[in-house]
VEXKE-653854 format. One line per 10 residues: number of its first residue (from 0); their letters; for each residue z negated, y negated, x of N, C-alpha, C. Coordinates in steps of 0.1 Angstrom, whole numbers, m for minus. Atoms other than C-alpha are relative to their C-alpha. Layout:
N
NUM	a	Z,Y,X,Z,Y,X,Z,Y,X; ... .
END
This chain:
390
0	xxxxxxxxxx	0,12,9,0,0,0,0,m12,9; 0,12,m8,9,m34,14,m12,m8,m1; 12,9,0,m17,m60,23,m2,m7,m13; 2,6,13,m32,m72,m9,m14,m6,0; 13,6,m2,m60,m98,m5,m10,2,m11; 10,m3,10,m76,m93,m39,m6,14,1; 6,m13,m2,m79,m56,m32,m9,1,12; 8,0,m12,m93,m63,2,m14,m6,m4; 13,6,5,m120,m85,m15,m8,10,m8; 7,m10,7,m129,m58,m39,m5,11,9 .
10	xxxxxxxxxx	4,m10,m10,m130,m33,m10,m12,m5,8; 11,6,m7,m153,m57,8,m13,1,m8; 12,m2,8,m177,m56,m21,m5,14,0; 3,m15,0,m175,m18,m22,m6,4,13; 6,m3,m13,m183,m17,15,m15,m4,0; 14,4,0,m215,m37,11,m8,8,m9; 8,m9,9,m226,m16,m19,m2,14,7; 1,m13,m7,m219,16,1,m11,0,11; 10,1,m11,m240,4,30,m14,m1,m6; 14,2,5,m270,m7,9,m4,13,m8 .
20	xxxxxxxxxx	4,m12,7,m269,26,m11,m4,11,10; 3,m11,m9,m269,50,19,m8,m3,12; 7,4,m13,m285,30,48,m15,4,m1; 14,m4,0,m321,37,36,m2,15,4; 1,m14,m4,m315,74,42,m3,2,15; 3,0,m15,m314,67,80,m12,m8,4; 11,9,m3,m342,42,78,m13,4,m6; 13,m4,7,m368,62,59,m12,1,9; 12,0,m9,m390,70,89,m5,m13,4; 4,13,m4,m390,34,100,m7,m7,m11 .
30	xxxxxxxxxx	6,6,12,m397,21,65,m14,6,m3; 12,m7,3,m424,47,59,m11,m4,9; 10,4,m10,m442,39,91,m4,m14,m1; 4,14,0,m441,1,87,m8,m3,m13; 7,3,13,m453,1,50,m11,10,m2; 11,m9,2,m478,29,55,1,10,m11; m1,m10,10,m464,54,31,6,13,6; m5,m12,m5,m453,90,34,16,0,m1; m14,m1,1,m417,101,39,5,3,m14; m4,m2,14,m415,116,3,m1,m12,m8 .
40	xxxxxxxxxx	1,13,8,m428,83,m11,11,m9,3; m11,9,m4,m403,63,9,13,5,m6; m12,m5,6,m376,87,m4,2,m4,m15; m2,5,14,m383,74,m39,8,m13,m1; m8,11,0,m365,43,m28,15,3,m3; m13,m5,2,m333,63,m29,1,5,m14; 0,m4,14,m342,79,m62,1,m12,m10; 1,12,8,m350,45,m77,14,m6,m1; m13,6,0,m316,32,m67,10,8,m9; m9,m9,8,m298,62,m83,m3,m2,m15 .
50	xxxxxxxxxx	4,2,14,m318,57,m115,5,m14,m5; m5,13,4,m309,20,m115,14,m1,m2; m15,m1,2,m272,28,m111,3,5,m14; m3,m6,13,m273,50,m142,m4,m9,m12; 5,9,10,m293,24,m162,8,m13,m1; m7,12,m2,m274,m6,m149,14,0,m5; m14,m1,3,m239,7,m156,2,m4,m15; m2,5,14,m242,5,m195,m5,m13,m3; 7,13,3,m266,m24,m195,9,m12,4; m8,11,m5,m245,m47,m174,14,m1,m6 .
60	xxxxxxxxxx	m13,0,6,m212,m36,m189,0,m5,m15; 1,3,14,m222,m39,m225,m4,m15,m3; 4,13,2,m238,m73,m221,9,m11,6; m9,9,m6,m210,m89,m202,15,2,m4; m14,m3,4,m179,m78,m222,9,m12,m2; m8,12,2,m168,m114,m229,1,m9,12; 0,8,m12,m173,m127,m194,13,2,8; m12,m1,m8,m140,m134,m174,m3,9,12; 2,m10,m10,m136,m106,m148,m4,m5,14; 3,6,m14,m136,m127,m116,m15,m5,0 .
70	xxxxxxxxxx	14,5,1,m168,m145,m128,m10,11,0; 9,m11,1,m184,m112,m136,m2,7,13; 1,m7,m13,m176,m95,m103,m8,m9,10; 7,8,m9,m189,m125,m84,m15,0,m3; 14,m1,5,m221,m125,m105,m7,13,4; 6,m13,m4,m226,m88,m98,m3,0,15; 3,0,m14,m223,m94,m61,m12,m10,3; 12,8,m2,m249,m122,m65,m13,8,m2; 12,m8,2,m273,m97,m80,m2,9,12; 0,m9,m12,m265,m74,m50,m7,m8,11 .
80	xxxxxxxxxx	5,8,m11,m272,m103,m26,m15,m3,m2; 14,3,3,m305,m113,m43,m9,12,2; 8,m12,m2,m317,m77,m43,m3,3,15; 2,m3,m14,m311,m73,m6,m8,m11,7; 9,11,m5,m327,m107,2,m14,4,m3; 13,m4,4,m357,m95,m17,m5,12,9; 4,m12,m8,m357,m62,3,m3,m5,14; 3,5,m14,m355,m82,36,m13,m7,1; 12,8,0,m385,m103,26,m12,9,m5; 11,m9,5,m406,m73,13,m11,2,10 .
90	xxxxxxxxxx	11,m3,m9,m440,m70,27,m9,11,m6; 7,m11,6,m451,m41,5,10,10,m6; m8,m11,6,m438,m8,m8,5,m4,m14; m3,3,14,m439,m20,m44,11,m11,m1; m11,10,0,m418,m51,m36,13,5,4; m12,m6,m4,m393,m31,m18,6,9,m10; m5,m8,11,m390,m6,m47,6,m8,m11; m6,9,10,m384,m35,m71,13,m5,5; m12,6,m5,m358,m49,m48,11,10,m1; m10,m11,1,m340,m15,m47,5,1,m14 .
100	xxxxxxxxxx	m4,m1,14,m340,m14,m85,10,m12,m4; m8,12,2,m326,m50,m87,14,2,6; m13,m2,m7,m299,m42,m61,9,10,m7; m8,m11,6,m287,m11,m80,6,m4,m13; m5,4,14,m281,m29,m113,15,m3,0; m14,5,0,m247,m42,m101,10,12,3; m8,m10,m6,m234,m9,m87,11,6,m10; m9,m6,9,m219,9,m117,10,m10,m6; m9,10,6,m205,m23,m134,10,m5,10; m10,5,m10,m189,m35,m101,11,10,2 .
110	xxxxxxxxxx	m10,m9,m2,m171,m3,m95,8,3,m12; m7,m2,12,m162,2,m131,9,m11,m4; m9,12,3,m149,m33,m138,10,m2,11; m9,2,m12,m135,m36,m103,12,10,0; m11,m10,1,m114,m4,m108,10,m4,m10; m9,4,10,m99,m18,m139,8,m13,5; m6,12,m6,m92,m52,m122,10,4,11; m9,m4,m11,m77,m34,m92,13,6,m6; m12,m6,6,m54,m13,m114,9,m10,m6; m8,10,6,m42,m44,m131,7,m9,10 .
120	xxxxxxxxxx	m6,8,m10,m32,m60,m98,13,5,5; m12,m7,m5,m3,m35,m92,8,6,m11; m8,m7,10,25,m18,m111,m7,12,m5; 7,m11,6,14,10,m134,1,13,8; m2,m12,m8,28,37,m111,m8,0,13; 8,1,m12,4,25,m83,m14,m2,m3; 14,3,4,m28,23,m102,m10,8,8; 9,m8,m8,m45,52,m85,m1,m4,14; 1,5,m14,m36,38,m51,m8,m12,1; 8,12,0,m51,5,m61,m15,3,m1 .
130	xxxxxxxxxx	13,m5,2,m83,22,m72,m5,6,14; 3,m5,m13,m83,41,m39,m3,m10,10; 2,11,m10,m79,9,m19,m13,m7,m2; 13,6,2,m110,m5,m35,m11,9,5; 10,m10,m5,m130,27,m29,0,2,15; 0,m2,m15,m119,27,7,m11,m7,7; 11,7,m5,m146,1,13,m13,9,0; 12,m9,1,m172,27,2,1,11,10; m1,m10,m10,m159,54,25,m1,m5,14; 1,6,m13,m156,31,55,m15,m4,2 .
140	xxxxxxxxxx	15,3,m1,m193,21,48,m7,12,6; 6,m12,m5,m202,57,55,3,3,15; m5,m3,m14,m182,58,88,m6,m11,9; 4,12,m9,m192,23,102,m13,m6,m4; 11,9,4,m217,4,81,m13,7,0; 13,m7,1,m244,30,75,m5,3,14; 6,m2,m14,m247,41,112,m4,m13,7; 4,13,m7,m247,4,123,m13,m5,m6; 12,4,6,m274,m4,98,m12,8,5; 10,m8,m6,m294,25,110,m4,m4,14 .
150	xxxxxxxxxx	2,4,m14,m290,15,146,m8,m14,1; 7,13,1,m300,m21,138,m14,1,m4; 13,m2,5,m330,m10,118,m9,7,10; 8,m7,m10,m342,13,146,m3,m10,11; 1,8,m12,m337,m14,172,m9,m12,m2; 7,12,3,m351,m46,156,m7,0,m13; 7,m1,13,m366,m34,123,9,1,m12; m8,m3,12,m354,m23,89,3,m12,m8; m3,12,8,m357,m58,74,13,m7,5; m12,6,m6,m329,m70,98,12,7,m6 .
160	xxxxxxxxxx	m12,m7,6,m306,m43,83,3,m6,m14; m2,6,14,m312,m58,48,5,m14,1; m6,13,m2,m306,m93,61,15,0,2; m14,m1,m3,m273,m82,74,8,4,m12; m7,m5,12,m264,m64,41,1,m12,m10; 0,12,8,m273,m96,22,12,m9,4; m11,8,m6,m248,m114,45,13,5,m5; m13,m7,5,m221,m89,34,2,m5,m14; m1,4,14,m229,m99,m2,6,m14,m1; m5,14,1,m223,m136,5,15,0,4 .
170	xxxxxxxxxx	m14,0,m4,m190,m128,23,9,6,m11; m7,m6,11,m179,m106,m6,2,m10,m12; m1,11,11,m186,m134,m32,10,m10,4; m10,10,m5,m166,m159,m11,14,6,m1; m13,m6,0,m137,m135,m7,6,2,m14; m4,m2,14,m136,m127,m44,4,m13,m7; m4,13,6,m136,m163,m54,13,m6,6; m11,6,m6,m109,m172,m29,13,8,m3; m12,m8,1,m85,m143,m35,3,6,m14; m2,m7,13,m90,m128,m70,5,m10,m10 .
180	xxxxxxxxxx	m5,9,10,m69,m144,m97,m9,0,m12; 8,1,12,m85,m155,m130,5,12,m9; m3,m11,9,m87,m124,m152,m9,m1,m12; 8,2,12,m99,m130,m188,m6,14,m4; 5,m12,6,m121,m105,m206,10,6,m9; m10,m6,8,m101,m79,m224,m3,m3,m15; 1,2,14,m94,m86,m261,m7,12,m6; 7,m11,7,m117,m66,m283,m10,7,8; 10,m6,m9,m141,m59,m254,m14,m2,m5; 14,2,5,m172,m60,m276,m7,13,1 .
190	xxxxxxxxxx	9,m12,m2,m201,m36,m276,3,12,m9; m3,m11,10,m192,m16,m307,13,7,4; m13,m6,m4,m156,m10,m295,m2,9,13; 3,m8,m13,m169,2,m260,m7,13,m4; 8,m11,4,m194,25,m276,8,11,m8; m9,m8,8,m169,39,m300,9,9,9; m10,m7,m9,m144,48,m273,m8,10,9; 8,m9,m8,m172,63,m251,m3,13,m6; 4,m12,7,m180,88,m278,12,10,m2; m12,m9,3,m144,103,m279,m1,12,9 .
200	xxxxxxxxxx	0,m13,m7,m140,139,m268,7,m1,14; m6,0,m14,m115,133,m239,m7,m9,10; 8,9,m9,m137,105,m225,m12,8,5; 12,m7,m4,m168,127,m225,4,12,9; m4,m11,m9,m149,156,m210,4,m5,14; m3,6,m13,m136,133,m182,m13,m3,7; 12,3,m7,m171,122,m175,m7,13,5; 5,m13,m4,m183,158,m174,6,5,12; m8,m5,m12,m156,166,m149,m5,m8,12; 5,8,m11,m169,138,m127,m14,5,4 .
210	xxxxxxxxxx	14,m6,m3,m205,152,m129,2,13,8; m2,m13,m7,m193,187,m119,6,m2,14; m6,3,m13,m172,173,m90,m10,m5,10; 10,6,m9,m200,152,m76,m11,10,3; 10,m11,m3,m224,182,m80,5,9,11; m5,m9,m10,m201,203,m59,m1,m7,14; 1,7,m12,m201,176,m32,m14,m1,5; 13,3,m4,m238,168,m31,m9,12,1; 8,m12,m2,m251,203,m34,m2,4,15; 0,m3,m14,m242,208,2,m3,m12,9 .
220	xxxxxxxxxx	1,12,m8,m240,172,16,m15,m4,2; 15,4,0,m277,165,7,m7,8,11; 7,m8,m10,m287,193,31,8,3,12; m9,m3,m12,m261,191,58,m7,0,13; 7,1,m12,m285,181,85,m8,13,3; 7,m12,m3,m309,211,81,10,12,1; m9,m11,m1,m279,234,76,6,1,14; m5,0,m13,m264,224,109,m11,3,11; 10,m2,m9,m297,224,127,m5,15,0; 5,m13,1,m308,258,115,10,12,0 .
230	xxxxxxxxxx	m10,m11,0,m276,278,109,10,m1,12; m10,2,m12,m253,262,136,m8,m2,13; 9,3,m11,m283,255,159,6,m12,8; m6,12,m6,m268,221,165,m11,m10,4; 9,10,m5,m284,192,184,1,m12,m10; 0,12,8,m292,158,168,13,m7,2; m13,7,m3,m261,143,185,12,7,m7; m11,m7,7,m239,170,170,m1,m3,m15; 1,3,14,m253,164,135,5,m14,m3; m5,13,2,m246,127,139,15,m1,1 .
240	xxxxxxxxxx	m14,0,m2,m211,134,151,7,6,m13; m6,m7,12,m205,157,120,m1,m9,m12; 1,9,11,m218,130,97,12,m11,1; m11,9,m2,m192,106,112,13,7,m4; m12,m8,3,m166,134,109,2,1,m15; m1,m1,14,m174,139,73,4,m14,m6; m3,13,5,m172,101,67,15,m3,2; m14,2,m2,m137,100,83,8,8,m10; m7,m8,10,m127,129,60,0,m6,m13; 1,7,13,m139,109,30,10,m11,m1 .
250	xxxxxxxxxx	m10,11,m1,m117,80,41,14,5,m2; m14,m5,1,m86,101,46,2,6,m15; m1,m6,13,m93,120,13,2,m11,m11; m1,11,9,m97,87,m6,15,m5,m1; m13,5,m1,m63,76,6,10,10,m5; m9,m10,5,m46,109,m1,m1,2,m15; 2,m2,14,m62,112,m35,7,m11,m8; m7,11,7,m48,77,m45,15,2,0; m14,m1,0,m13,85,m33,5,11,m9; m5,m11,8,m10,119,m50,m3,m2,m15 .
260	xxxxxxxxxx	4,2,14,m28,108,m82,10,m9,m7; m10,8,5,m1,82,m86,12,8,m5; m10,m9,4,23,111,m90,m4,9,m11; 6,m9,11,1,134,m111,m15,1,2; 15,m1,0,m36,130,m119,m5,14,m1; 5,m14,2,m41,165,m132,4,9,11; m4,m9,m11,m21,182,m104,m9,m3,12; 9,4,m12,m42,163,m78,m14,6,m2; 13,m6,3,m74,174,m95,0,15,2; 0,m14,m1,m64,210,m97,1,5,14 .
270	xxxxxxxxxx	m2,m4,m14,m52,213,m61,m13,m3,8; 12,4,m7,m83,194,m48,m12,8,m3; 12,m8,3,m109,213,m67,2,14,5; m2,m13,m6,m93,246,m57,m3,0,15; 2,1,m14,m93,235,m21,m15,m2,3; 14,2,m2,m129,223,m23,m8,13,m1; 7,m13,2,m141,256,m37,2,9,12; m3,m9,m11,m123,275,m10,m6,m4,13; 6,5,m12,m135,253,18,m15,2,1; 14,m2,0,m171,256,7,m4,15,2 .
280	xxxxxxxxxx	2,m14,m3,m168,294,7,2,3,14; m3,m2,m15,m153,293,42,m12,m6,8; 11,6,m7,m181,270,53,m13,9,0; 11,m9,1,m207,295,41,1,11,10; m3,m11,m10,m191,321,64,0,m5,14; m2,5,m13,m185,298,93,m12,m8,6; 11,8,m4,m219,281,95,m6,3,14; 5,m2,m13,m230,299,127,8,m5,12; m10,4,m10,m200,286,146,3,m15,0; m2,14,0,m198,250,157,14,m5,m2 .
290	xxxxxxxxxx	m14,4,1,m161,247,162,6,1,m14; m6,m1,14,m149,261,128,m8,m9,m10; 8,8,9,m178,243,111,5,m15,0; m4,14,m1,m166,209,125,13,m2,m7; m13,1,7,m130,215,112,m2,1,m15; 2,m1,14,m143,226,78,m7,m12,m6; 7,12,5,m166,196,75,9,m11,m2; m10,10,2,m137,173,80,8,2,m12; m9,m3,11,m115,191,55,m8,m1,m13; 9,1,11,m145,193,31,m1,m15,m5 .
300	xxxxxxxxxx	0,14,3,m148,155,33,13,m5,m6; m13,4,6,m111,151,26,1,4,m14; m1,m5,14,m113,173,m5,m10,m7,m9; 10,6,8,m145,157,m17,4,m14,m6; m3,14,5,m132,121,m19,14,m1,m5; m14,0,6,m96,130,m28,m2,1,m15; 3,m1,14,m112,136,m62,m3,m13,m7; 5,12,6,m125,101,m67,11,m8,m7; m10,8,7,m93,81,m75,5,7,m13; m5,m6,13,m79,107,m100,m11,1,m10 .
310	xxxxxxxxxx	11,m1,9,m113,111,m116,m2,m14,m7; 2,13,6,m116,73,m121,12,m4,m9; m12,3,8,m80,70,m134,0,8,m13; 0,m9,12,m85,99,m158,m9,m6,m11; 9,6,10,m115,82,m174,5,m13,m5; m6,13,4,m98,48,m175,12,2,m10; m12,m3,9,m67,64,m192,m6,5,m13; 5,m6,12,m88,84,m217,m7,m11,m9; 7,11,7,m107,52,m226,8,m13,0; m9,12,m2,m77,28,m224,m2,m11,m10 .
320	xxxxxxxxxx	2,10,11,m86,11,m257,m11,m10,3; 12,8,m4,m119,m2,m243,m6,7,12; 3,m8,m12,m122,10,m207,m12,m4,8; 10,5,m9,m150,m11,m192,m12,9,0; 12,m8,0,m180,10,m203,2,14,5; m3,m13,m5,m164,43,m197,2,1,15; m3,0,m14,m152,33,m163,m13,m2,8; 13,2,m7,m187,20,m153,m9,13,m2; 8,m13,2,m203,52,m168,5,11,9; m5,m11,m9,m181,73,m146,m7,m1,13 .
330	xxxxxxxxxx	8,1,m12,m199,58,m116,m14,5,m2; 13,m6,3,m232,67,m133,1,15,m1; m2,m14,0,m218,102,m139,1,6,14; 0,m4,m15,m211,104,m101,m14,1,5; 14,0,m5,m247,95,m94,m8,11,m7; 7,m12,7,m259,121,m120,4,13,7; m4,m12,m8,m238,147,m101,m7,0,13; 8,1,m13,m255,134,m69,m14,7,m2; 13,m6,3,m289,142,m84,0,14,m3; m1,m15,4,m278,175,m99,3,8,12 .
340	xxxxxxxxxx	m3,m7,m11,m263,186,m67,m12,2,10; 12,m1,m8,m295,178,m47,m9,10,m6; 9,m9,7,m315,197,m73,5,14,1; m5,m14,m1,m292,227,m73,m1,6,14; 2,m4,m14,m292,229,m35,m14,3,3; 14,m2,m2,m329,225,m34,m6,13,m7; 4,m12,7,m334,253,m60,5,13,8; m5,m12,m8,m312,277,m39,m9,2,12; 8,m1,m12,m332,269,m8,m14,4,m3; 14,m4,4,m366,271,m26,0,14,m5 .
350	xxxxxxxxxx	0,m14,5,m355,305,m40,1,10,12; m1,m9,m12,m352,318,m4,14,7,1; m13,m6,0,m315,325,m8,8,m3,13; m6,3,m12,m306,308,25,11,m11,m1; m9,12,0,m283,279,35,14,4,m3; m13,m3,4,m250,298,32,2,1,m16; 0,0,15,m259,303,m5,1,m14,m6; m1,14,4,m261,265,m8,15,m4,m1; m15,3,0,m224,262,1,7,8,m11; m6,m8,11,m216,290,m23,m3,m6,m14 .
360	xxxxxxxxxx	4,6,13,m235,272,m51,9,m13,m2; m10,11,1,m213,241,m43,13,5,m4; m13,m6,3,m182,263,m45,0,3,m15; 0,m3,15,m193,275,m80,1,m13,m8; m1,12,7,m197,239,m91,14,m5,0; m14,4,m2,m162,231,m78,9,8,m9; m8,m9,9,m148,261,m96,m2,m3,m15; 3,4,14,m165,251,m128,8,m12,m4; m8,12,2,m148,217,m125,15,4,m2; m14,m5,0,m115,235,m119,3,6,m14 .
370	xxxxxxxxxx	m2,m7,13,m119,256,m151,1,m11,m11; 0,11,10,m127,224,m171,13,m8,0; m12,8,m1,m97,205,m158,12,8,m5; m11,m9,5,m74,235,m165,0,1,m15; 2,0,14,m88,237,m200,5,m13,m7; m4,13,5,m83,200,m205,16,m2,0; m14,1,m2,m47,202,m192,7,8,m11; m6,m8,10,m39,231,m215,m1,m5,m14; 2,6,13,m54,214,m245,10,m12,m2; m9,11,1,m33,183,m238,14,5,m2 .
380	xxxxxxxxxx	m13,m6,1,m2,204,m234,3,5,m14; m1,m5,14,m8,220,m268,2,m11,m10; m1,12,9,m13,186,m284,14,m6,1; m14,6,m2,20,173,m269,10,9,m7; m9,m9,6,38,204,m281,0,0,m15; 1,1,15,25,200,m316,6,m12,m6; m5,13,5,38,165,m319,15,2,m3; m14,m1,4,72,164,m337,9,m8,9; m9,8,m9,101,153,m315,6,m12,m8; m5,12,7,113,118,m322,14,m2,5 .
END
């Protein structure tokens, strides 16, 4: 896709959100030590963010339906900046927890509304590529932003990392104001219309597919560090290198998912979910071997995020009459899959089944998503066949 300043501005906002979502994972020991809380208690900062995303997506979307899109996106980044400033100034665990909740409120609405705006900036046959361009900021955050924030936090304190993230919010607001054209709120974008569309079967099935796909990803990714340390007998440096490798795979997958979804959303989902299930089965077998594991982790990253553009476009298409709430809820569905995957992987480990079984559980989740998308495609085909020729 050619250089597109508005898409770059949206991607910059996605980059900042990606950094603030995932950076605390690497800063938990530093935060816990400084604020005098346990690691599990500090871990609630991540859970609170995920809960805030799921609550904020419908709340922010339904209450801002009549706000022009550029104004709304800048306002959402203002909430992001305020939350991170509050985190940087926090002198207690309670204040930091509140800051994380405030920061998270923008997440679902920004990606949901931003996806619709991004798709409207390009011809219809390039909508998935435009969505992928926006989400590219999120994947690059995992490759560059999160490791950098972790390094800064370890070097000069975790508050410095949040000061830097707040600065990203200011830059994103400025870039959105300077590059994004005026985009009015959609006609008929009222609360009742959005809720009515959200209740339709195809929309709910598309959201369920997102939950299953995210579950497949996070069942394994949540526990990637202990998997590599205990099964592959890897060093900390190798684990770090694999996290970067996975992040690079996410970036490549996001780009490929956008390109192929512009040709066929359903075909891209079918091929990618099949590949994801097969890769996770292979990873279960290859865990003791560093070389094959490294290759599979990269390919697993590619398959994981190649799903994101077609999943977002499928929801937007199913809810085309009033897409804002459904698009934002799809981000919430992704976070729900995140939580479900972590719980599923934890249950497998707690049951004493071993780390290879965690990868197999992820493969089962991917296969379940594949069954669902095949059923949806078959149902759609029957509906088309039943329509009389014109």
